[in-house]
Each structure stands twice: as C-alpha cells, then as structure tokens.
N, C-alpha and C positions, 0 to 999 in steps of 0.2 A: 647561755646554755646551748643554743643552736650552733654557735661557732664551735664549741667543744665537741658536740655530737658529730658535726661534720668532719672535724679533724680526726676523730677516732674511727669514723665509718669508712673514710676513703681508703686507708691502708688495707684494711681487711677485705674490702670489696675489690680493690685492684688485684689483690692476690687471689680472690675467690673465683674469678671466672676462668682462669686457666688459659688464657688464649693470646698472649701477645709479647712482642718485644717492643721496647720504646724506640728502637733504632728504625730509621727509614731506609733500610737496606732493601735489595731486591728480594722477592719471595724465595724461601729456601725449601728444599725438599729433603727430608731426612729419611731414615730407614722406614720401611713399610712392609706389611704382609703381602704376599702374592694373592691375587684375587682368584679364588677357586670356585666361586659361585657363578651362576649363569642366569640368563633372562629367559630360560626355557620353562614356561609355565603360564599361569594366569597372572595378569597384571593388576596391581592395586595402586591407588593414588592416595598419598598422605592427606589425612584430614587435618589441615593446619589449624583449624579452630579448636581442636581437641588434642593437640600434640604440643609438647614443650620439653625444654631442658630445665632442670632445676639445679641450682648451684648453691654451695655453702662454703664459706671460708671463716677462719677464726684464728685467734692468737694463741701462741704456745703458752701454757700455764695460765690461761685465762678461762673463765667459766663460760657456759652457754650464753650468758647474758651479754658477752662481748662478741658473739658470733654474728655474722651477717649473711643474708640469703636472698636469692631472687630467682628470676626466670629469664629464659630466652626463647622466643617463638621460632617456629620453623617456617621458612619461605616456601619450601617444596620438598618433595620426596616421593619415592616409589618403592614398592615391594613386589617380589615375585613369589608365587606359591606354586609348588609342584607336588602332585599327589597328596594334596591336603596338608602339606607341611611348608614352612617357611624355607625358601630357596636362596633369596638374596634381598638386598635393600640398600638404599642410600638416602640419607636425610640431610637436608641443607638448612642450616640455621641462619636466621636473619639477625645479624649483629646489631642492627639499628634498634631492635626490640629489647635489647638487654636492659633490665631494670632491677632495682633493689626492692624487694617486697617488704623487708623489715622497716623501711623508711617511709612507707605509704602514708603514715599519719603525720608526716612532716614534708609536705609537697615542696617547699622551698629547698630543703636540704637534699631531697631526692633528685630534684631537677638539676641542681648544681653537680651532684655526684654523677648522675647518669651522663650529663653533658661532658664532664671531664673524662669519664671512662671511654666515651666514643671519640674523643679528640685525638690529634696526632701524638699526644704525649703517651697514649696507651694503645687502644685498639685501632685507631686510624680507620674508622668504618667507611669513610668516603672512598678510600683506596682498597680496603678489604671488607666489603659489606657482608660477606658470608663466611661461615665455617661449616664443616661437614663431617659426617661419620659414614663410611662405606663398609658394609658387612663383607668380609672376605671368606668366612667359613662359618657354617652352622652345625653345631654338634649337640645332639640330644643328651640330656643329663638326668640321672635318676637319684642324684645325691643332694641333700640339703633342701632348701626352700625354692629353688629355681629349676625349671625344666629344660633349660637350654643354655649352651655356652656360645656366645657371639664373639668371634674374632673379627677385628676390623681395623681400618685406618682412620685415625682422627686427624683432621687437617685444620689448623688454625693459623691464619695469617701467613699461609704458604709453607708452614712447617707441618710435616706429616709424621705421625708416630703410630706404631702398632699398639692397640689396646684391646683387652679382652674383658667383656662384661658377662656376668651371670645375668640371666633374664628369664622372665616368665613370658612365653609366647603362646598366643591363642589364635587359632584359625577356625572361624565358624560363621555361617550364614552371611557370606560376602564381606566379612570384616576381619581384619588382622590387628591384634594389639600386641605391643611389645613394651614391657616395663622392666627396665634393668635394675640391678642392685645399685645402692648408693656406692659409687666407686671413687676411691682416692686417686687423683692424678697429680703428679709432681709438676707444679706450675713452672719450675725453672727449666724443665725439659722443653717447654714451649716458649722460652725466652722471657718469662715473667719473673724478673729478678728484683722487682721493686721491694725496698724495705723502708719502713717508717723509722723515724728517730726512735732510739731504744726506749726513751721515756714513755712512748706511746704503746709499748708492748711489741715483742718479737712476733712477726707474722709467720705462721706455720707454712712449710713448703707445700704440704698436701692440701688439695682442694677437692671437695666432694661433688661429683657430678651424678645426675640420675636422668636417664632418658625415658620419656613416656610418649609413645606414639600410637596413633590409630590410623589405619589405611582402609580405604573402601574399594571394592572390586569395580574395575571399569566395566561399564555396560556397553 
C-alpha cells in the first residue's frame, strides 16, 4: 500500500510545486516585468514564522482525492510602505523547506518524496536553494474579493517569469499582511515537464500557488 501511495504521490507533487527543470544547465533568465516600485518609505521585515507559500497539484480527470498539497517556508523578505500603502516587496522562499502536507500521516513516504523533490533530479536545492517573488507594481482594486493587484517577477531555479496575483493587502499598527488568490501557474513555463506513466494518470500542467506573508515594521 505504501509503495502504491508513493508511486501515485510523486508525479503529482513533482508537478505541483512549479519550480524546476531536471537539466543541470546554467541558470536562465526569461522575460520579466520592469520594476516600477521603490524603497521610498517605511521598511518592514518578513515574519518568516508566519509566512508561507501553499501549493497544490493534481491529475487531469481525477478527483480531489488524488490531489496533493504542501507548503514552502520563506527564508527572508522585506516590504516598503509609503503613505500607509504597500509600495514594494520581495519574498525569498527556502526550497529546502518544501514539504507535502497531505502525506504527513505517512512519515516514511513523505520523507522519500521530499528527498527526491530536493535532489538533482528535480529542484537541485543544493545549487538553487531559494526561489523568489518580487513585486514590480501595486495597483488598488475595487472589483471582486481582492483589494489589490500585484504584478511581479517569479524566479525559480534561475527562470524568471512575470506573474500577476490578486491579493488582499492590509497595512495597520506596524504590520503588513499580503494574502494572494490561489493562482494557477503553468509548470512547463518553469521547465517542469515531468510526466508519469499514463496508467498513473495524466498530470495537469497548471499548479495552484498561494502566497501568505506577514511583515513587521523595523524599529
């Protein structure tokens, strides 16, 4: 049973995190947004204990029961606030912290999976220990459930792509919180082209990412 679970879990999780090419090429830089934000304002430091990336991947034509999800912690980050509003920010994720939450009740399978994800076959975290999202533009929004549009550059294993998140941003009493929408990212754009054998189910190209961060004003 454990062997079967592991074989099913690995493909979806490899697709789920959105972040790599199996090749050991030099880091690549793809298209990116021009940075129009500034550091002009009050500085805030990311609260790494209360910030994380949540990811989810699943198979085409499969139910929620075959989806897999997990988290990645942040190593560092900073935010700038100007006139009481978010001005800029950059968040650096610790790829060594990548883990699968849905396998937490099976420590053996989770350990094997996490180890494989971090190996040279996939994320090669010894060489590329971090990923990042840098905000390039902040636009207030009055439509829908989110109050802000965040344009930014997502960098994974040296590959940078422009990404826009809808987000709820709050600035109050020395604290900034940013909670983005669950956003589908095309994993193949980041070099994640792994596919499992067809009998295990076709892996969906889209991977869902959600960023939740808190930052505290520097004293």
